[in-house]
LUMTILUM-692952 format. One record per residue (C-alpha): z, x, y; residue in one letter. Coordinates in steps of 0.5 Angstrom, whole numbers, plus 2048, in hexadecimal, padded with zeros to 3 digits. Example, Ala and Ser with C-alpha at 12.3 -4.5 7.8 and 13.67 -1.06 7.14 Angstrom:
8108197F7a80E81B7FEs
***
This chain:
7DB7BC82Ax7E27BA829x7E67C0827x7EB7BC823x7E57BA81Ex7E37C281Dx7E67C3817x7E57BF811x7E87C080Ax7E37C1805x7E37BC7FFx7E67BF7F9x7E87C57FCx7EF7C77FDx7F47C6803x7F17CD806x7EA7CC805x7E67C980Bx7DF7C880Cx7DC7C9813x7DA7C3817x7D47C381Cx7D17BD820x7CC7BB824x7C77C0822x7C07BD823x7BB7C2821x7B47BF81Fx7B37C1818x7AC7C3819x7AD7C881Fx7A97CE81Dx7AD7D581Dx7AC7DC81Ax7B17DB814x7B37E3815x7B47E381Cx7BC7E381Ex7BA7DF824x7B77D8823x7B27D5828x7B57CE828x7B17C982Cx7B67C582Cx7BA7C9831x7B57C9836x7B77C2838x7BD7C383Ex7C17BE83Cx7C17C1835x7C37C7837x7C97C483Bx7CB7C1835x7CA7C8831x7CF7CB836x7D47C6835x7D47C782Ex7D47CE82Ex7DC7CE82Dx7E07D482Bx7DF7D6824x7E67D5823x7E57CE824x7E07CD81Fx7E07D3819x7E57D3814x7E87D9810x7EA7D6809x7EE7D8804x7EC7DF801x7EB7E07F9x7ED7E67F5x7E77E97F3x80D854813x813861814x819862817x81C85D81Cx81E85E823x82585B825x826854825x82885082Bx82C84A82Cx831847831x839848831x83B841832x842842835x83E84483Bx83B83E83Dx83C83E845x83583C847x83683F84Ex83784684Bx83384B848x834849841x83584F83Cx83484F835x835854830x832856829x834851823x7F67F87F2x7F27F37F5x7F67ED7F7x7F57E77FBx7F57E7803x7F67E0807x7F37E180Dx7F27DA80Fx7F57DA816x7F47E2817x7ED7E381Ax7E97E5820x7E57DF820x7E37DF827x7E07E6828x7DD7EB824x7E37EF823x7E57F381Cx7EA7EF819x7F17F2819x7F57F3813x7F97ED810x8017EE812x8067EF80Dx80D7EE80Cx8127F380Cx8187F3807x81E7F280Bx8207F980Ex8277FC80Ex82A7FC815x8307FF818x83380081Fx83180781Fx82A80681Bx825808820x82A80C825x82B813825x832812822x839813825x83A81382Cx83F81982Cx83F81D826x845821828x84A81B826x84881B81Fx84C81D819x84C825817x846826813x84582C80Ex83E82F80Fx83A82E808x837834809x83C83980Ax843836809x84683780Fx849832813x84582F819x84A82C81Dx848825820x841827821x83D82481Cx84081D81Ax83E81681Cx843811820x84480B81Cx845804820x84C802820x84D7FE81Ax8537FA817x8597FF815x8587FB80Ex85380080Cx84F80680Fx84880880Fx84680F80Dx842811813x83D81680Fx83B81080Bx83A80C811x835811814x83281280Dx83080B80Dx82E80B814x829811813x82680D80Dx825807811x82280B817x81D80D812x81C80780Ex81B803814x816808817x812808811x812800811x80E800817x8077FC816x803803818x805806812x80380080Dx7FD802809x7FF7FD803x7FB7F7805x7F87F3800x7F07F37FFx7EB7EE7FCx7E67E97FEx7E77E4804x7E37DE804x7E17D9809x7DE7D2808x7D87CF80Cx7D57C8809x7D17C380Cx7D57BD80Bx7D27B680Cx7CE7B2811x7D07B4818x7D47BA816x7CE7BF814x7CE7C6815x7C67C6818x7C37C981Ex7C17C4824x7C27C382Bx7C97C782Bx7CA7CD826x7D07CD823x7D47D381Fx7CF7D5819x7C97D281Cx7C67D8820x7C67DF821x7CB7DF827x7CF7DA824x7D07DD81Dx7D77DC81Ax7DB7E381Ax7DE7E4813x7E17EB815x7E17F2813x7DE7F480Cx7E17FA809x7E17FD802x7E67F87FEx7E67F3804x7E07EF802x7DE7E8806x7DB7E2802x7D87DC805x7D87D5801x7D47D0804x7CD7CC804x7C77CD808x7C07C8809x7C47C1809x7C27BC80Dx7C57B8812x7C17B2814x7BA7B5816x7BD7BC817x7BF7C1812x7C37C8812x7BE7CD811x7C27D3813x7C97D6812x7CB7DC816x7D17E0814x7D37E7818x7D77EC815x7D97F3817x7D87F9813x7DE7FD814x7DB804811x7D5806810x7D2806808x7CE802803x7CF7FA804x7CD7F57FFx7CC7ED801x7CA7E87FCx7C97E17FCx7CA7DD7F6x7CB7D67F3x7C47D47F6x7C17CD7F4x7BB7CE7F9x7B77D47FBx7BA7D7801x7BA7DE804x7BF7E3807x7BE7E780Dx7C27ED810x7C27EE818x7C57F481Cx7C97F2822x7C37F2827x7C07ED822x7BB7F181Fx7B97F0818x7BC7F5813x7BA7F380Dx7B97EC809x7B97E9802x7B47E3800x7B37E27F9x7AF7DD7F5x7B37D77F3x7BA7D67F2x7BB7DE7F1x7C17E17F4x7C07E57FAx7C27EC7FBx7C27F1800x7C57F87FFx7C47FD805x7C8802809x7CB80080Fx7CE804815x7D5802818x7D47FC81Cx7D27F481Dx7CD7F1818x7CB7E9817x7C97E6811x7C47E0811x7C37DB80Bx7BD7D780Dx7BA7D1809x7B37CF80Bx7AF7CD805x7B17C5805x7AC7C37FFx7AF7BE7FAx7AE7C47F4x7B37C87F8x7B87C37F9x7B67C2800x7B97C9802x7C07C6801x7C57CB7FDx7CC7CD7FCx7CD7D57FDx7D27DA7FCx7D17E0801x7D47E77FFx7D47ED804x7D87F3801x7D87FB802x7D78007FDx7DC8057FCx7DA80C7FFx7DB8137FDx7E38137FFx7E480C7FCx7E180E7F6x7E58147F5x7EB8117F7x7EA80C7F1x7E88117ECx7EE8167EEx7F48127F0x7F780E7EBx7FD80A7EEx7FB8037F0x8008047F7x7FE80B7F9x7F68097F7x7F78037FBx7FA806801x7F580C801x7EF807801x7F2803806x7F380980Bx7EB80A80Ax7E980380Bx7E6804812x7E580C812x7E581280Ex7EB815811x7F2815810x7F6814816x7FE816816x80080F815x7FB80E80Fx7FE81480Cx80581280Dx80380B80Ax80080E804x806813803x80B80C804x8078097FFx80980D7F9x81080A7FAx80F8037F9x8138027F3x8198057F4x81780C7F2x8118117F2x80E8117EBx80B8177E8x8048147E9x8058127F0x80781A7F1x80181C7EEx7FD8177F2x80081A7F8x7FF8217F7x7F781F7F5x7F781B7FBx7F98217FFx7F58267FBx7EE8227FCx7EF81F803x7F3824807x7ED82780Ax7EC82080Ex7F2820811x7F5823818x7F882A816x7FF828818x7FE822813x7FC82680Ex80182B80Ex80782680Fx80582180Ax804828805x80C829806x80D822804x8098227FEx8098297FBx81082B7FEx813830803x819834803x81C82F809x81C829804x82382B801x826828807x82682280Cx82A823812x82881D816x82B81B81Dx83381C81Ax83382381Ax835822812x83182680Dx82F822807x82C824801x825821800x8208257FCx8188267FAx8148207F8x81481F7F1x81381A7EBx8198167ECx81A8177F3x81D8117F6x81980D7FBx81F80E800x81E816800x817815800x817811807x81C817809x81781C807x81281880Bx817817811x81881F811x811822811x80D81C814x812818819x81681D81Bx81D81A819x820820816x82382381Dx82782981Dx82E82A81Dx83282A823x83982D825x83B82882Ax83882282Dx83381D82Bx82C81B82Ax82981782Fx822815831x81E819836x81A81783Cx81481A83Ex80D81D83Cx80B823838x80982783Ex809826846x80382A849x80282F843x806834840x80983A843x80F83F842x81383C847x814835843x81983983Fx820838840x82583A83Ax82A836837x831836833x82E83A82Dx82C84282Dx82484182Dx823846832x81E84982Dx81A84382Cx81A841833x818847836x812848831x810841833x81084283Ax80C848839x807844835x80783F83Ax805844840x80084983Cx7FD844837x7FE83D839x7F983A835x7FD83C82Fx803837832x7FE832833x7FB83282Cx802832829x80482B82Ax801824828x80381E82Bx803819825x80481382Ax80A810828x80F81582Bx80F81A826x80B821826x808825821x80A82D823x806833820x80983981Fx80783F81Ax80A842814x80884680Fx801846812x80083F812x801839817x807836815x80882F818x80F82B81Ax80F82481Cx815822822x81781C825x81981B82Dx82081B82Bx82482082Ex82B82382Dx82F821833x835823837x83A81E839x83881E840x83181C83Dx82E82383Fx82A827839x82E82B835x829830833x823832836x81F82E83Bx81A82F841x81C834846x81C83284Ex81E839850x825837851x82883784Ax82A83084Ax82A82C844x826826844x82881F843x82581D83Cx82381683Ex81F818845x818819845x817821842x812826840x814826838x81082B835x816831836x81B82C832x81682A82Dx81483182Bx81B83482Bx81D82D827x81782E822x819836821x82083481Fx81D82F81Ax818834817x81E839816x820835810x81A83780Cx81C83E80Cx81684180Fx819843816x81D849814x823846816x82A848813x82B841812x82583C80Fx828836812x826830816x82A83281Cx82A834823x831838822x83583C827x838842823x833848821x83284581Ax83183E81Bx82A83B81Bx82683E820x82B841824x82A848825x82384B822x81D850823x81884F829x813853825x81484D81Fx814848825x80D84A828x80A84A821x80D843820x80A840826x803844827x801846820x80084D822x80385381Fx809856824x80C85D825x812860828x81586682Cx81A869830x81986B837x818873837x81687883Dx81187B839x80F876833x80F87C82Ex811879827x811873823x81386D827x81487082Ex81086D834x80E87183Ax80D86E841x80686F840x80686B83Ax80A86683Cx806865842x80086483Ex80385F839x80585B83Fx7FF85B843x7FB85883Dx7FB85183Ax800853835x807850835x80C855837x814854836x81A858838x821858836x82885B837x82F85A837x82D855831x829850835x821850835x81D84F83Bx81584E83Dx812854841x80D850845x80985584Ax80985C84Cx80985F853x805865854x80786685Bx80E86685Ax80E868852x813861851x81285C84Bx81485584Cx818853847x81A84B846x820849843x81F84383Ex826840841x82183E847x82684384Cx82884A84Dx82184D84Cx82085484Dx81B859850x81C86084Dx81986784Cx81786A846x81D86F847x822869848x81F866842x82186D83Ex82886D841x82986683Ex827868837x821863838x81D861832x81685E832x81285982Ex80B85782Ex80585482Bx800859828x7FA85582Cx
***
């Protein structure tokens, strides 16, 4: 067949309506076959020359099949531990002290040459706000920024928190705070504009056309099957889902010379198990409708008398199916078996979809929810972000949209991953951490919980804060840059930990002890989201408490980690851009972000690493950190010779703790460490310093002389 003659305009149709043209089909009219068999034993194919002809005409489906235009149709506490920042010599023993259905046009979008699920229609995003810093970590040197006032304490922060503007003409100045403010918002908006979060696709009925057009261009069987003429050459009309129906308008039974078009086959993919309806209407002759599974076995059929509509309603599992329209009664009173037809295939709403229709009122939130469960009944992270995003489609969140988001979470959170449910709850129902947004510039801006009237921009910031990890902790120097590496390399161990520029020894010691004694907790602590972000699980108030962090890390001017990174036994800070083991840095960063909630028992509930004892996560209680990491209750006690009295720990008692699988930490001189093991022969405890150097081997008597204090998990 000449490919240039394949598509022919259908007379009287619009410019996008095309008929299916097929040639050289020479099946004799009276050949006998089983009308409900998917494979017709055509005698004409027995001839070798005719088989050759058939092979020649079996062109790719894209050359024959046209998709037309659719129609719309926690007692007392131990001493806290931290780090004296002035003692920053890494080579010395560091000391610390205490302190609606719309139209779709899929004319050119389809997988016509194979049985693939049709991809969703691409959408066009609105123009995005673009700044030079929009998708960067912020300024290259925050130390050169203007002096800022700490918005939480009112104290002067000399040069650590600004944003360096690009050189500009002297006739005007750009406020660096404003520039970074806009950049942070552009960062979140650009992320949310990615197609993976789009759940606003239109739905409706997609229409295809297949006509018998004139002599010599008839869609009939013969020595050379064309699209629609046999089971194996069925035309693929795509995926059928709830609100995504398929329609074929065409003709069957018409002659071309001595031959006639007796069968039309149309394959489709049932995108999700459910009840499917097939109807054949607009008939002027007695024709039948049959349905086959992927292997060609008959599922069911409809063959009513006369010109009655044919209907099939049946439950189908997810998979490929083929519908067949057959016309074999060529009597004069049956219009010689020739008729136009309208084939419709649809899936009924399942339980989740019915609930959504009933309980979600806003059209945008409803549409996003239904699109998220079109092909399964699970809500992925991208699904949930898309649904949250949909509530800001007209500049702000209405009361109806807010109510619908709460309704959605109450109904469907049980179908989500635990971290997704917990994080989206903070967006929808509020959280103490929502009061502020820090972003990448270490300047704290007001935000607030989601409520009726919240702007789309603030909704996006809440999504970015909890679901995308864009609200990074405040840092006192340096900038954020993209870290290289993977979550872990060769597993998790205490030796992976190297403390950085904040007084987080209490946290890192507890983390090391957990990795040493209860590594499965660390393994389950992180969920890789596959896009450079991670969900990190802690426990507060007896419940799992999740934080999302991205891979942007606080970086010094020399490109090395400013805060905790992977230990290598040399206490040398790693280069952020190198191939690193990220889990330690991610955990500390997530802990700093979670601190803003006020649930970590720190003096200052801010999203901040901090240096002084009242800043962010700098200085804290090891007992708290053990519980936050493991979810287990914890206790503390002082090194004591006898162990008599409350909160005194004898040598025998300490040996029992260390020789168990409990997390055990020790602290003296304002610095926390992890007790790794006990040697019964020497009576020495091996104690790890979170700075990845200057570790200790001490007896119980030596620990008493140091005034050591212990913290441990109760199980």
